[in-house]
C-alpha positions in Angstrom: 26.1 -1.0 -30.9 22.3 -1.1 -30.7 20.7 -3.4 -28.1 17.2 -4.7 -28.7 15.5 -7.2 -26.5 18.9 -8.0 -25.0 20.6 -8.8 -28.3 23.1 -7.0 -30.5 20.7 -5.6 -33.2 23.4 -4.8 -35.7 24.7 -8.4 -35.6 21.1 -9.7 -35.8 20.4 -7.6 -39.0 23.7 -8.8 -40.6 22.8 -12.4 -39.7 19.4 -12.0 -41.3 20.9 -10.9 -44.6 23.2 -13.9 -44.6 20.3 -16.2 -43.8 18.2 -14.7 -46.6 21.1 -15.2 -49.1 21.4 -18.8 -47.9 17.7 -19.5 -48.4 17.7 -18.0 -51.9 20.7 -20.1 -53.0 19.3 -23.4 -51.7 15.8 -23.0 -53.0 15.8 -22.8 -56.8 12.6 -24.9 -57.3 10.6 -22.9 -54.6 11.8 -19.7 -56.3 10.6 -21.0 -59.7 7.2 -22.0 -58.3 6.8 -18.7 -56.6 7.5 -16.9 -59.9 4.9 -19.1 -61.6 2.3 -18.5 -58.9 2.6 -14.8 -59.2 0.9 -15.0 -62.6 -2.4 -16.3 -61.3 -2.5 -16.3 -57.5 -3.3 -13.0 -55.8 -0.2 -11.9 -54.0 1.5 -15.0 -55.4 0.1 -17.4 -52.8 -3.2 -19.3 -52.3 -3.9 -17.4 -49.1 -2.2 -14.0 -48.5 -1.2 -15.0 -44.9 1.3 -17.3 -46.6 3.4 -14.2 -47.3 3.9 -13.7 -43.5 6.7 -16.2 -43.3 10.3 -15.0 -42.8 11.4 -16.3 -46.2 12.3 -14.1 -49.3 9.7 -16.1 -51.3 7.4 -19.0 -50.5 8.8 -22.3 -49.3 6.9 -25.0 -51.2 6.1 -28.3 -49.6 6.4 -31.6 -51.6 5.3 -34.1 -48.9 4.6 -34.2 -45.1 4.4 -37.1 -42.8 4.4 -37.3 -39.0 6.6 -34.5 -37.6 8.5 -34.0 -40.8 8.1 -32.5 -44.3 10.2 -32.2 -47.5 10.3 -29.1 -49.6 10.2 -28.8 -53.4 14.0 -28.7 -53.5 14.4 -31.9 -51.6 15.3 -30.5 -48.1 14.0 -32.2 -45.0 12.6 -30.4 -42.0 11.4 -31.2 -38.5 8.0 -29.4 -38.2 7.3 -27.6 -34.9 4.7 -25.4 -36.6 2.4 -28.3 -37.6 0.1 -26.2 -39.7 -0.3 -23.7 -36.8 -2.2 -26.5 -34.9 -4.0 -28.0 -37.8 -1.6 -30.9 -37.8 -1.0 -30.9 -34.1 -1.1 -34.7 -34.0 1.3 -35.0 -36.9 0.9 -34.9 -40.7 -1.3 -37.5 -42.2 -1.7 -39.8 -39.1 -2.0 -43.3 -40.3 -5.5 -44.1 -38.8 -6.9 -40.9 -40.3 -5.3 -41.5 -43.7 -6.7 -45.0 -43.8 -10.2 -43.8 -42.8 -10.1 -41.2 -45.5 -9.1 -43.8 -48.1 -11.9 -46.1 -47.1 -14.5 -43.3 -47.1 -13.3 -42.0 -50.5 -14.7 -45.2 -52.0 -18.1 -44.6 -50.3 -18.8 -41.0 -50.9 -17.6 -37.6 -49.8 -20.7 -35.7 -49.0 -24.5 -36.2 -49.1 -26.1 -33.6 -46.8 -27.3 -36.6 -44.8 -26.0 -38.0 -41.5 -23.7 -41.0 -41.2 -23.1 -43.6 -38.5 -19.7 -41.9 -37.9 -21.5 -38.8 -36.8 -23.4 -40.6 -34.1 -20.1 -42.1 -32.7 -18.3 -38.8 -32.9 -21.1 -36.9 -31.0 -21.0 -39.6 -28.2 -17.2 -39.3 -28.0 -17.3 -35.5 -27.9 -19.8 -35.6 -25.0 -17.6 -38.1 -23.1 -14.4 -36.2 -23.8 -15.5 -32.6 -23.2 -18.5 -33.0 -20.9 -21.1 -31.1 -23.0 -23.9 -33.4 -24.0 -25.0 -31.9 -27.4 -23.0 -31.1 -30.5 -23.1 -29.6 -33.9 -20.5 -29.3 -36.7 -18.9 -26.8 -39.0 -16.1 -26.6 -41.5 -13.8 -24.4 -39.5 -13.5 -22.9 -36.0 -14.3 -19.5 -37.5 -17.6 -20.9 -38.6 -18.2 -22.7 -35.4 -17.6 -19.5 -33.4 -19.8 -17.6 -35.7 -22.6 -20.1 -35.4 -22.2 -20.3 -31.6 -22.5 -16.5 -31.3 -25.7 -16.6 -33.3 -27.1 -19.2 -31.0 -26.1 -17.2 -28.0 -27.9 -14.1 -29.2 -31.0 -16.2 -30.2 -31.0 -17.9 -26.8 -30.5 -14.7 -24.7 -32.3 -12.1 -26.8 -29.2 -9.9 -26.3 -27.1 -8.4 -29.0 -23.7 -7.8 -27.4 -20.6 -10.0 -27.5 -17.7 -9.7 -25.1 -14.1 -10.6 -26.0 -10.7 -10.1 -24.5 -8.4 -7.5 -26.0 -5.9 -9.2 -28.3 -8.0 -12.3 -28.8 -8.1 -14.5 -31.9 -11.2 -16.5 -32.9 -10.7 -16.8 -36.7 -12.5 -14.5 -39.1 -15.5 -13.8 -37.0 -16.5 -10.2 -37.6 -17.6 -9.6 -34.0 -14.1 -10.2 -32.5 -12.1 -7.5 -34.4 -12.2 -4.9 -31.6 -9.0 -3.6 -30.0 -8.5 -1.4 -27.0 -6.7 1.7 -28.0 -5.7 3.8 -25.0 -8.3 1.9 -23.1 -11.1 2.6 -25.6 -12.7 0.0 -27.9 -12.0 0.5 -31.6 -12.8 -1.5 -34.7 -9.5 -2.9 -35.9 -8.1 -0.6 -38.6 -6.5 -3.4 -40.7 -9.9 -5.0 -41.6 -10.6 -4.9 -45.3 -14.1 -3.9 -46.5 -15.4 -3.2 -43.0 -18.6 -1.1 -43.4 -20.0 -0.8 -39.9 -18.6 -0.1 -36.5 -18.2 -3.4 -34.7 -18.0 -1.7 -31.3 -21.8 -1.2 -31.6 -22.3 -4.8 -30.7 -18.9 -6.0 -29.3 -17.3 -5.1 -26.0 -13.6 -5.7 -25.1 -11.8 -5.9 -21.8 -8.3 -7.0 -20.8 -7.8 -10.6 -20.0 -7.3 -11.4 -16.2 -9.1 -8.2 -15.2 -12.1 -9.3 -13.2 -13.2 -5.7 -12.2 -13.4 -4.7 -15.9 -15.2 -7.9 -16.7 -17.9 -7.3 -14.2 -18.3 -3.7 -15.2 -19.2 -4.6 -18.8 -21.5 -7.5 -17.8 -23.6 -5.9 -15.1 -26.0 -4.0 -17.4 -27.3 -7.4 -18.7 -26.8 -6.7 -22.4 -24.0 -9.2 -23.1 -25.2 -12.5 -24.8 -21.9 -14.3 -24.5 -18.3 -14.0 -23.4 -16.2 -15.6 -26.2 -12.7 -16.5 -24.9 -9.8 -18.9 -25.2 -9.0 -20.3 -21.7 -5.5 -18.9 -22.3 -4.7 -16.4 -25.0 -2.5 -17.9 -27.7 -2.4 -15.7 -30.8 -0.9 -12.5 -29.5 1.7 -14.5 -27.8 0.6 -16.8 -25.0 -1.1 -15.2 -21.9 -2.0 -17.5 -19.1 -4.9 -17.0 -16.7 -4.0 -15.9 -13.3 -4.9 -18.3 -10.4 -8.6 -18.2 -9.7 -9.4 -16.0 -12.7 -11.7 -18.5 -14.5 -13.6 -19.6 -11.4 -14.4 -15.9 -10.7 -15.1 -15.2 -14.4 -17.5 -18.1 -14.7 -19.4 -16.9 -11.6 -19.7 -13.4 -13.0 -21.1 -14.8 -16.3 -23.7 -16.8 -14.4 -24.6 -13.9 -12.1 -25.4 -11.6 -15.1 -27.0 -14.2 -17.4 -24.1 -14.2 -19.9 -23.3 -17.4 -21.7 -19.7 -18.6 -21.5 -18.4 -19.6 -25.0 -15.0 -21.3 -24.8 -12.8 -21.6 -27.9 -10.3 -24.4 -27.5 -9.0 -24.5 -31.0 -5.4 -23.7 -29.8 -5.6 -24.7 -26.1 -6.7 -28.2 -27.1 -2.9 -28.7 -26.5 -3.8 -28.8 -22.8 -5.1 -32.4 -22.9 -7.6 -34.8 -24.4 -10.5 -32.8 -23.0 -8.8 -29.4 -23.6 -8.1 -26.8 -20.9 -11.8 -27.0 -20.0 -11.6 -30.6 -18.7 -8.0 -30.2 -17.4 -9.0 -27.2 -15.2 -12.7 -27.8 -14.5 -14.3 -25.1 -16.6 -18.0 -25.4 -17.2 -18.8 -23.5 -20.4 -22.3 -23.1 -21.9 -20.9 -23.4 -25.4 -17.6 -24.9 -26.5 -15.7 -24.8 -29.8 -12.7 -26.7 -31.2 -11.5 -26.8 -34.7 -8.2 -27.3 -36.6 -6.8 -30.6 -35.4 -10.0 -32.3 -34.3 -10.3 -34.3 -37.6 -6.5 -34.8 -38.0 -6.1 -31.8 -40.3 -9.2 -32.4 -42.5 -11.2 -29.2 -42.5 -13.7 -29.6 -39.7 -14.8 -28.1 -36.4 -17.3 -28.9 -33.6 -19.3 -26.9 -31.1 -21.0 -28.2 -28.1 -23.9 -27.1 -25.8 -24.5 -27.7 -22.1 -27.9 -29.3 -21.3 -29.6 -26.1 -20.4 -28.1 -24.2 -23.4 -29.2 -27.0 -25.8 -32.8 -26.8 -24.5 -32.8 -23.0 -24.9 -31.3 -23.3 -28.4 -34.0 -25.8 -29.5 -36.7 -23.6 -28.2 -35.3 -20.6 -30.0 -35.3 -22.5 -33.3 -38.8 -23.9 -32.8 -40.2 -20.4 -32.1 -38.4 -18.6 -34.9 -40.1 -17.9 -38.2 -39.5 -20.5 -40.9 -36.5 -20.0 -43.2 -32.7 -20.1 -43.1 -31.3 -19.7 -39.6 -28.0 -18.3 -40.8 -26.3 -21.3 -39.2 -24.7 -24.1 -41.2 -23.2 -24.7 -44.7 -23.9 -27.4 -47.3 -20.7 -29.3 -46.7 -21.0 -29.2 -42.9 -20.6 -32.7 -41.3 -19.8 -34.2 -44.7 -19.0 -38.0 -44.8 -15.3 -37.6 -45.4 -14.8 -35.2 -42.4 -16.8 -37.4 -40.1 -14.9 -40.5 -41.0 -11.6 -38.6 -40.4 -12.8 -37.2 -37.1 -13.9 -40.6 -35.8 -10.5 -42.1 -36.6 -8.6 -39.2 -35.1 -10.6 -39.1 -31.8 -10.5 -42.9 -31.5 -6.9 -43.7 -32.4 -4.8 -40.5 -32.6 -6.0 -37.9 -30.1 -5.5 -40.3 -27.1 -4.5 -40.0 -23.5 -1.1 -41.7 -24.2 -0.4 -39.4 -27.1 -0.9 -36.4 -24.9 1.3 -37.7 -22.1 4.1 -38.3 -24.6 3.7 -34.8 -26.0 3.6 -33.2 -22.5 7.0 -34.8 -21.7 8.6 -33.5 -24.9 7.1 -30.0 -24.3 8.6 -30.0 -20.8 11.9 -31.0 -22.2 11.7 -28.3 -24.8 10.7 -25.6 -22.3 13.5 -26.5 -20.0 16.0 -26.4 -22.8 14.9 -23.0 -24.0 14.9 -21.7 -20.4 18.4 -23.0 -20.0 19.7 -21.1 -23.1 18.0 -17.9 -22.0 19.4 -18.2 -18.5 22.9 -19.0 -19.7 23.0 -15.9 -21.9 21.1 -13.8 -19.4 18.5 -12.8 -21.9 15.4 -10.8 -20.8 13.2 -13.4 -22.3 10.8 -16.0 -20.9 9.2 -19.3 -21.8 5.4 -20.0 -21.6 3.8 -23.4 -21.9 0.3 -24.8 -22.2 0.5 -28.6 -22.5 2.1 -29.5 -25.8 2.4 -25.8 -26.9 5.5 -23.8 -25.9 6.6 -20.3 -26.7 9.6 -18.1 -26.0 8.7 -14.4 -25.5 10.8 -11.3 -25.7 10.2 -10.2 -22.1 11.6 -11.3 -18.7 8.1 -11.3 -17.1 5.2 -13.1 -18.9 2.4 -10.8 -20.0 -0.9 -10.9 -18.1 -3.1 -9.4 -20.8 -3.3 -8.6 -24.5 -1.9 -5.1 -24.3 1.2 -6.3 -22.5 1.6 -9.1 -25.0 1.3 -6.8 -27.9 4.0 -4.5 -26.7 6.6 -7.2 -26.6 5.9 -8.5 -30.1 8.8 -7.8 -32.5 8.1 -9.2 -36.0 11.6 -8.2 -37.3 13.3 -10.2 -34.6 10.9 -13.1 -35.0 11.7 -13.3 -38.7 15.4 -13.4 -38.0 15.0 -16.2 -35.5 12.6 -18.1 -37.7 14.7 -18.0 -40.8 17.8 -19.0 -38.9 16.0 -22.1 -37.7 14.4 -22.8 -41.0 17.8 -22.8 -42.8 18.8 -25.5 -40.3 15.8 -27.7 -41.0 13.6 -26.5 -38.2 10.2 -24.9 -38.8 8.3 -23.0 -36.1 5.1 -20.9 -36.4 5.6 -17.6 -38.2 3.1 -15.6 -36.0 5.2 -15.0 -32.9 7.3 -17.9 -31.5 4.9 -20.8 -30.9 6.3 -24.3 -31.0 4.3 -27.5 -31.1 5.3 -31.1 -30.5 3.3 -34.1 -31.8 3.3 -37.8 -31.2 5.9 -38.3 -33.9 8.3 -35.7 -32.6 11.3 -37.2 -30.9 13.5 -36.2 -28.0 16.4 -35.8 -30.5 14.2 -33.4 -32.5 13.6 -31.3 -29.4 17.3 -31.3 -28.5 18.2 -30.3 -32.0 15.8 -27.3 -31.9 17.2 -26.2 -28.5 20.8 -26.5 -29.8 20.0 -24.4 -32.9 18.2 -21.8 -30.7 21.4 -21.6 -28.6 23.5 -21.2 -31.7 21.3 -18.3 -32.8 21.6 -16.6 -29.4 25.4 -17.0 -29.4 25.7 -15.3 -32.8 23.6 -12.2 -31.8 24.4 -11.8 -28.1 
């Protein structure tokens, strides 16, 4: 018998084959659509990431509403993935859907500002504490633009990230520490220059390493999530961010906080909940209720420096912004989402459910004496294949097991429960119920019993 992460691996592999057979037998329409897609979609899917799910072929969605969706074969699911945060406040929230319908009769895009944009900027300033804002179509773009502003403001070329970070498809962030040395990620397609020339990487929670790479005064900005989320969750150690902010200020490095995932921490993100004071701030994915949109904010001083950098630059394209940025449809959706969906009361409800979920998962793990743990950031919860939570990206990477993840995920999917395919992240939304959470915990327990 082979033991892997505390489970009987032989039983787990046999269970996976059973679950694959079950999926195939229950999904004739999804299988048919997958076959049709292979004729004209590269890799058979609209985005090649969609092949990363645990399923033998793609699961096709027919409709989604609130915390639920229905597939092309008519099966219903409780969605704990929620578009990997894009639908963190539920699918098609009513206020957002109504705002989109109204705006659809009044124009989609004009490359001119709307009244909604004024309201949204005021609300973002109130909610997140940074007085000035700009918009983008995705958090990837927002991070990319914010980095360009940081370099223009400081006159420095270097960007600093934490090993194992995720900030979308920004070229500058794809640097990994390999045996302690920075290296351009080898999985990048079409990469023609060495990213390490302009990007530095250190481990999260390592203040000594952070100071060592800042003290030469060449780093324009530190781009970071307040807690790492995409290599498995890694929480900051007590006092880390207070000290890290002080180091950035000491060496003239701008702090660029990306809250696209950690917006699960509260209405003002982890930043407001824990008193961070970034120079630049990004949030995307759920900010417009799932409509493609992102925002990035500037502190007072950073905004003044940005304006000066633009005024003194030669005329021409700044390399910042796209034609559809801040389009009328997105701004209307964001106004409705911020005003009526992304509310204090919604967060309090979600926090209670996430606590219930985390407690339930911990109970199953303890009952079966698994060497696993549960990590939580507000409405975001994750079980990890380690008894001790990781403190940096390298530790988190070592415990990832995509084969085991796929077995767990497919087991849950076949029981009408969807969680995120990239590690074991679970989200709750305002439409999730306590019964939904209890159902997920029970199915998780059933899985453990079958492979323990």
